[in-house]
Structure formats: structure tokens, C-alpha cells
MDAnalysis code that builds the backbone (N, CA, C; Angstrom):
import MDAnalysis as mda
import numpy as np

u = mda.Universe.empty(360, n_residues=120, atom_resindex=np.repeat(np.arange(120), 3), trajectory=True)
u.add_TopologyAttr("name", ["N", "CA", "C"] * 120)
u.add_TopologyAttr("resid", np.arange(1, 121))
u.add_TopologyAttr("resname", ["UNK", "UNK", "UNK", "UNK", "UNK", "UNK", "UNK", "UNK", "UNK", "UNK", "UNK", "UNK", "UNK", "UNK", "UNK", "UNK", "UNK", "UNK", "UNK", "UNK", "UNK", "UNK", "UNK", "UNK", "UNK", "UNK", "UNK", "UNK", "UNK", "UNK", "UNK", "UNK", "UNK", "UNK", "UNK", "UNK", "UNK", "UNK", "UNK", "UNK", "UNK", "UNK", "UNK", "UNK", "UNK", "UNK", "UNK", "UNK", "UNK", "UNK", "UNK", "UNK", "UNK", "UNK", "UNK", "UNK", "UNK", "UNK", "UNK", "UNK", "UNK", "UNK", "UNK", "UNK", "UNK", "UNK", "UNK", "UNK", "UNK", "UNK", "UNK", "UNK", "UNK", "UNK", "UNK", "UNK", "UNK", "UNK", "UNK", "UNK", "UNK", "UNK", "UNK", "UNK", "UNK", "UNK", "UNK", "UNK", "UNK", "UNK", "UNK", "UNK", "UNK", "UNK", "UNK", "UNK", "UNK", "UNK", "UNK", "UNK", "UNK", "UNK", "UNK", "UNK", "UNK", "UNK", "UNK", "UNK", "UNK", "UNK", "UNK", "UNK", "UNK", "UNK", "UNK", "UNK", "UNK", "UNK", "UNK", "UNK"])
u.atoms.positions = np.array([
    [-7.373, 13.407, -11.251],
    [-6.729, 12.938, -12.470],
    [-5.986, 11.633, -12.251],
    [-5.662, 11.314, -11.013],
    [-5.011, 10.061, -10.674],
    [-5.918, 9.321, -9.702],
    [-6.376, 8.174, -10.124],
    [-7.263, 7.374, -9.295],
    [-6.553, 6.116, -8.813],
    [-6.809, 5.756, -7.573],
    [-6.225, 4.571, -6.985],
    [-7.338, 3.628, -6.564],
    [-7.236, 2.394, -6.997],
    [-8.226, 1.384, -6.659],
    [-7.554, 0.297, -5.845],
    [-7.983, 0.160, -4.602],
    [-7.403, -0.806, -3.686],
    [-8.275, -2.048, -3.593],
    [-7.646, -3.182, -3.389],
    [-8.376, -4.428, -3.246],
    [-7.547, -5.426, -2.447],
    [-8.200, -6.481, -1.990],
    [-7.497, -7.561, -1.316],
    [-7.648, -7.610, 0.188],
    [-8.322, -6.643, 0.771],
    [-8.498, -6.634, 2.211],
    [-9.584, -7.597, 2.646],
    [-9.810, -7.626, 3.948],
    [-10.843, -8.491, 4.474],
    [-10.501, -9.026, 5.839],
    [-11.201, -10.073, 6.219],
    [-11.022, -10.720, 7.516],
    [-10.157, -11.958, 7.362],
    [-9.179, -12.093, 8.237],
    [-8.281, -13.235, 8.185],
    [-7.930, -13.682, 9.598],
    [-7.659, -14.964, 9.750],
    [-7.266, -15.518, 11.041],
    [-5.827, -15.151, 11.376],
    [-5.491, -15.061, 12.652],
    [-4.098, -14.830, 13.020],
    [-3.196, -15.899, 12.403],
    [-2.078, -15.455, 11.861],
    [-1.177, -16.362, 11.181],
    [-1.470, -16.522, 9.710],
    [-2.578, -15.978, 9.263],
    [-2.955, -16.074, 7.871],
    [-2.279, -15.034, 7.005],
    [-2.667, -14.999, 5.737],
    [-2.047, -14.098, 4.772],
    [-3.083, -13.352, 3.954],
    [-2.699, -12.181, 3.507],
    [-3.500, -11.378, 2.604],
    [-2.559, -10.678, 1.635],
    [-3.073, -10.375, 0.462],
    [-2.310, -9.627, -0.524],
    [-3.120, -8.423, -0.973],
    [-2.630, -7.247, -0.652],
    [-3.284, -6.016, -1.050],
    [-2.766, -5.560, -2.408],
    [-3.662, -5.007, -3.203],
    [-3.301, -4.482, -4.506],
    [-3.799, -3.052, -4.628],
    [-3.060, -2.248, -5.345],
    [-3.453, -0.864, -5.597],
    [-3.058, -0.506, -7.016],
    [-4.049, -0.244, -7.834],
    [-3.817, 0.093, -9.230],
    [-4.032, 1.583, -9.463],
    [-3.054, 2.216, -10.056],
    [-3.132, 3.641, -10.363],
    [-3.548, 3.838, -11.816],
    [-4.455, 4.760, -12.022],
    [-4.907, 5.063, -13.374],
    [-5.160, 6.556, -13.500],
    [-5.303, 7.007, -14.724],
    [-5.537, 8.415, -14.972],
    [-4.441, 9.014, -15.826],
    [-4.287, 10.309, -15.700],
    [-3.314, 11.028, -16.511],
    [-2.110, 11.442, -15.676],
    [-0.971, 10.859, -15.980],
    [0.266, 11.228, -15.311],
    [1.449, 10.815, -16.173],
    [2.546, 11.500, -15.963],
    [3.749, 11.233, -16.734],
    [4.523, 10.048, -16.192],
    [4.690, 10.020, -14.882],
    [5.493, 8.971, -14.276],
    [5.147, 8.812, -12.808],
    [5.536, 7.673, -12.264],
    [5.378, 7.388, -10.846],
    [6.758, 7.288, -10.225],
    [6.957, 8.047, -9.155],
    [8.241, 8.029, -8.487],
    [8.316, 7.015, -7.368],
    [7.201, 6.856, -6.657],
    [7.177, 5.928, -5.541],
    [5.747, 5.506, -5.247],
    [5.608, 4.316, -4.699],
    [4.315, 3.790, -4.307],
    [4.481, 3.188, -2.922],
    [3.410, 3.205, -2.155],
    [3.538, 2.661, -0.822],
    [2.218, 2.382, -0.147],
    [2.338, 1.791, 1.021],
    [1.187, 1.468, 1.850],
    [1.364, 2.051, 3.235],
    [0.308, 2.638, 3.743],
    [0.249, 3.173, 5.089],
    [-0.967, 2.564, 5.767],
    [-1.003, 2.632, 7.087],
    [-2.150, 2.077, 7.785],
    [-2.471, 2.897, 9.023],
    [-3.720, 2.797, 9.435],
    [-4.188, 3.476, 10.628],
    [-5.053, 2.511, 11.422],
    [-4.553, 2.083, 12.558],
    [-5.286, 1.178, 13.417],
    [-6.219, 1.926, 14.340],
    [-7.084, 1.199, 15.030],
    [-8.028, 1.827, 15.961],
    [-7.304, 2.636, 17.034],
    [-7.661, 3.896, 17.156],
    [-7.062, 4.745, 18.163],
    [-5.622, 5.115, 17.910],
    [-5.136, 4.889, 16.712],
    [-3.748, 5.181, 16.384],
    [-3.665, 6.158, 15.212],
    [-2.505, 6.771, 15.070],
    [-2.276, 7.648, 13.940],
    [-1.776, 6.836, 12.748],
    [-1.891, 7.412, 11.580],
    [-1.442, 6.736, 10.372],
    [0.068, 6.537, 10.388],
    [0.501, 5.377, 9.973],
    [1.912, 5.066, 9.961],
    [2.319, 4.415, 8.644],
    [3.563, 4.583, 8.311],
    [4.107, 3.962, 7.111],
    [4.261, 2.471, 7.328],
    [3.898, 1.705, 6.313],
    [4.090, 0.264, 6.345],
    [5.263, -0.113, 5.443],
    [5.174, 0.289, 4.188],
    [6.233, -0.016, 3.233],
    [6.109, 0.876, 2.013],
    [7.234, 1.189, 1.402],
    [7.257, 1.959, 0.167],
    [8.227, 1.316, -0.810],
    [8.025, 1.629, -2.080],
    [8.925, 1.138, -3.119],
    [9.067, 2.225, -4.170],
    [10.289, 2.508, -4.582],
    [10.548, 3.544, -5.566],
    [10.477, 2.971, -6.968],
    [10.523, 3.873, -7.939],
    [10.507, 3.442, -9.329],
    [11.726, 2.591, -9.667],
    [12.792, 2.774, -8.905],
    [13.994, 1.983, -9.107],
    [13.989, 0.662, -8.377],
    [12.923, 0.395, -7.632],
    [12.804, -0.871, -6.939],
    [13.336, -0.886, -5.516],
    [13.756, 0.255, -5.015],
    [14.238, 0.322, -3.643],
    [13.069, 0.292, -2.675],
    [13.196, -0.497, -1.625],
    [12.106, -0.662, -0.668],
    [12.462, -0.112, 0.700],
    [11.431, 0.239, 1.433],
    [11.576, 0.725, 2.792],
    [10.421, 0.171, 3.606],
    [10.724, -0.395, 4.767],
    [9.707, -1.014, 5.602],
    [9.723, -0.458, 7.009],
    [8.553, -0.407, 7.608],
    [8.470, -0.161, 9.034],
    [9.018, -1.390, 9.745],
    [9.547, -1.190, 10.935],
    [10.110, -2.320, 11.670],
    [9.089, -3.440, 11.857],
    [7.850, -3.069, 12.107],
    [6.809, -4.061, 12.328],
    [6.456, -4.847, 11.069],
    [6.824, -4.306, 9.909],
    [6.472, -4.945, 8.647],
    [7.591, -5.798, 8.069],
    [8.783, -5.595, 8.559],
    [9.908, -6.368, 8.053],
    [9.727, -7.851, 8.353],
    [10.278, -8.669, 7.508],
    [10.237, -10.132, 7.607],
    [8.886, -10.683, 7.163],
    [7.805, -10.123, 7.701],
    [6.489, -10.680, 7.420],
    [5.845, -10.127, 6.154],
    [6.152, -8.878, 5.823],
    [5.512, -8.225, 4.677],
    [6.499, -8.037, 3.529],
    [5.967, -8.027, 2.312],
    [6.774, -7.779, 1.130],
    [6.027, -6.847, 0.184],
    [6.668, -5.753, -0.191],
    [6.065, -4.834, -1.134],
    [6.694, -5.051, -2.505],
    [5.882, -4.944, -3.534],
    [6.359, -5.116, -4.895],
    [5.503, -4.271, -5.828],
    [5.953, -4.146, -7.063],
    [5.165, -3.365, -8.008],
    [5.277, -3.921, -9.416],
    [4.261, -3.661, -10.200],
    [4.217, -4.015, -11.604],
    [4.211, -2.701, -12.364],
    [5.320, -2.350, -12.970],
    [5.437, -1.063, -13.643],
    [4.569, -0.967, -14.891],
    [4.284, -2.102, -15.510],
    [3.443, -2.097, -16.697],
    [2.002, -1.779, -16.325],
    [1.535, -2.365, -15.231],
    [0.159, -2.173, -14.791],
    [-0.002, -1.013, -13.813],
    [1.101, -0.368, -13.454],
    [1.069, 0.719, -12.467],
    [0.364, 0.268, -11.188],
    [0.761, -0.879, -10.714],
    [0.130, -1.482, -9.557],
    [1.165, -1.831, -8.493],
    [0.831, -1.550, -7.258],
    [1.688, -1.899, -6.135],
    [0.979, -2.953, -5.294],
    [1.751, -3.884, -4.767],
    [1.206, -4.971, -3.970],
    [1.850, -4.995, -2.594],
    [1.118, -5.511, -1.651],
    [1.655, -5.735, -0.319],
    [1.254, -7.138, 0.108],
    [2.222, -8.033, 0.108],
    [1.991, -9.395, 0.565],
    [2.204, -9.433, 2.065],
    [1.182, -9.816, 2.795],
    [1.232, -9.833, 4.244],
    [1.078, -11.265, 4.736],
    [2.097, -11.752, 5.407],
    [2.094, -13.101, 5.948],
    [2.187, -13.063, 7.470],
    [1.855, -14.184, 8.074],
    [1.916, -14.306, 9.536],
    [1.232, -13.134, 10.227],
    [0.046, -12.843, 9.787],
    [-0.677, -11.679, 10.294],
    [-1.029, -11.820, 11.769],
    [-0.961, -10.696, 12.455],
    [-1.272, -10.622, 13.869],
    [-2.435, -9.669, 14.088],
    [-3.039, -9.752, 15.255],
    [-4.163, -8.880, 15.557],
    [-3.767, -7.408, 15.496],
    [-2.526, -7.101, 15.820],
    [-2.056, -5.726, 15.795],
    [-1.918, -5.176, 14.380],
    [-2.041, -6.043, 13.379],
    [-2.028, -5.593, 11.993],
    [-3.392, -5.076, 11.553],
    [-4.384, -5.259, 12.392],
    [-5.725, -4.779, 12.081],
    [-5.707, -3.262, 11.921],
    [-6.161, -2.804, 10.765],
    [-6.131, -1.379, 10.467],
    [-6.783, -1.126, 9.116],
    [-6.977, 0.141, 8.820],
    [-7.351, 0.544, 7.478],
    [-6.052, 0.840, 6.743],
    [-5.854, 0.183, 5.634],
    [-4.634, 0.345, 4.864],
    [-4.877, 1.285, 3.685],
    [-3.988, 2.252, 3.531],
    [-4.106, 3.255, 2.487],
    [-2.960, 3.138, 1.489],
    [-3.305, 3.167, 0.234],
    [-2.314, 3.176, -0.827],
    [-1.903, 4.608, -1.138],
    [-0.635, 4.805, -1.411],
    [-0.113, 6.126, -1.751],
    [0.750, 6.034, -2.999],
    [0.532, 6.956, -3.918],
    [1.316, 7.008, -5.148],
    [1.759, 8.440, -5.392],
    [3.036, 8.631, -5.603],
    [3.594, 9.952, -5.871],
    [4.314, 9.939, -7.216],
    [4.139, 11.009, -7.966],
    [4.777, 11.074, -9.269],
    [4.647, 12.442, -9.888],
    [4.697, 12.462, -11.209],
    [4.614, 13.719, -11.939],
    [3.529, 13.656, -13.003],
    [2.783, 14.735, -13.119],
    [1.769, 14.851, -14.145],
    [2.413, 15.186, -15.487],
    [1.643, 15.094, -16.543],
    [2.150, 15.454, -17.858],
    [2.597, 16.913, -17.914],
    [2.008, 17.748, -17.084],
    [2.384, 19.150, -17.018],
    [3.749, 19.356, -16.371],
    [4.238, 18.329, -15.710],
    [5.500, 18.424, -15.003],
    [5.344, 18.637, -13.512],
    [4.136, 18.940, -13.083],
    [3.869, 19.141, -11.664],
    [3.807, 17.808, -10.923],
    [4.129, 17.860, -9.668],
    [4.094, 16.668, -8.837],
    [2.682, 16.376, -8.357],
    [2.418, 15.108, -8.083],
    [1.164, 14.726, -7.468],
    [1.428, 13.731, -6.348],
    [0.511, 13.677, -5.430],
    [0.589, 12.769, -4.292],
    [-0.836, 12.301, -4.015],
    [-1.155, 11.106, -4.475],
    [-2.519, 10.599, -4.400],
    [-2.669, 9.512, -3.348],
    [-3.844, 9.472, -2.749],
    [-4.165, 8.486, -1.718],
    [-5.419, 7.714, -2.077],
    [-5.409, 6.434, -1.763],
    [-6.600, 5.634, -1.916],
    [-7.558, 5.917, -0.782],
    [-8.766, 5.398, -0.888],
    [-9.775, 5.636, 0.137],
    [-9.577, 4.768, 1.374],
    [-8.746, 3.772, 1.270],
    [-8.476, 2.902, 2.391],
    [-9.232, 1.594, 2.279],
    [-8.600, 0.528, 2.725],
    [-9.219, -0.792, 2.697],
    [-8.992, -1.467, 4.045],
    [-10.043, -2.068, 4.563],
    [-10.000, -2.659, 5.898],
    [-9.317, -4.016, 5.900],
    [-8.420, -4.188, 6.852],
    [-7.804, -5.479, 7.125],
    [-8.069, -5.801, 8.582],
    [-8.728, -6.913, 8.822],
    [-9.052, -7.322, 10.181],
    [-8.472, -8.698, 10.447],
    [-7.659, -8.787, 11.473],
    [-7.043, -10.048, 11.864],
    [-7.655, -10.466, 13.188],
    [-8.440, -11.506, 13.149],
    [-9.152, -11.932, 14.347],
    [-9.534, -13.399, 14.243],
    [-9.562, -14.056, 15.386],
    [-9.996, -15.435, 15.443],
    [-11.469, -15.544, 15.812],
])
């Protein structure tokens, strides 16, 4: 009932930038928080950044300074601006959206993941 469409990934040179987008659609009452997680080769999934409906943000230490998370409440879309990318940022990035359905029940939806590769 809640679909997430991710875009903006790809191949970029070290020091370059990418902007990930994740648009939520379907049937739901509200969104409480949106965020990005990633899983690099041979690593477990980790939090990158989250943003609440009130605009409060939370970043992993590795994402601070270089990354910025934002959201468009009208479009139900979350963005992740990634600057000064490093090879260690190479991973599959997953969008996450948590909120409430019209029934009042909570939901926690995940995107299928989008590849980000930082390489020269």
C-alpha cells in the first residue's frame, strides 16, 4: 500500500556529488520519519541519515558535514545530497519511510535499494 521509488544513484568520481530522491506514494495517513540507509560490500546495513516530520535530522558520523538530508512534505519525498564522495561511500542505498495508515496502524516501508558507486 506504500510504494517507494528511489532515483539519483549511479557512478561518480571521488570528490563528486550525487542527490538521491525517494518518493512515497500509496495509501497512508501520515509520515512520521524518512531516512536513508546503506549497505556496502561485505558490510551490514547502517543508518546514513533520517529526518522527522518536524524537520529534526540525525546523521551517522560518516555522513555529517558531507551529506544533507531534506524532505518535501507536499511531494512526500526525501532527498539525500551527497558531496565530497569517497570510495567508502560505495553501497546500495535504501530509502525508509515510517508512518501511519488510514486505519491508524503503523507502517515501515523500504525501497528496493539504489546503487551508488564512487570510483575513479
